[in-house]
C-alpha angles and dihedrals in degrees: 000000000000120000120249088256092052092044090053089053094242119154115212122210117203107194123195095018095303119170128243102251094185093082121075117259120250116251114236109194099210094150113031114229091227090064091061094063115081117231115269096018109094135320119251089239091058091053103044117078100173094138092050091050091051090056094054124096114263135208123229113258117276102205093180091056091046091051092051090049092052092048090050092050094046091048091051091050091050093050112076090197094059127093103232094191092054090046090050093050092048091047090051089053092051099044098043095037090224131148097239142010135185143174132224119203122209115210129183107242 
């Protein structure tokens, strides 16, 4: 199946050895997800809801909004005075149009 770029007949030029960012990245499982869940807490199957998410209605991509979000996150990373986690949570709220967002941090203990 051709990509949207190929279907539109667009030719992409990648100067200076650039990479084609229109194809999905390959997942490299360096740290297995199962290892991040402490024993006796919850099983991975009880946490993941991938099938449920696939059944939900979806919105068409809003590339302008995605670009603004990436700029906001990059700016927060570049500013030592910013709180990147707060910026990330606020960006998630804006992009997903949801009522709440949160982050969980996994630390090696």
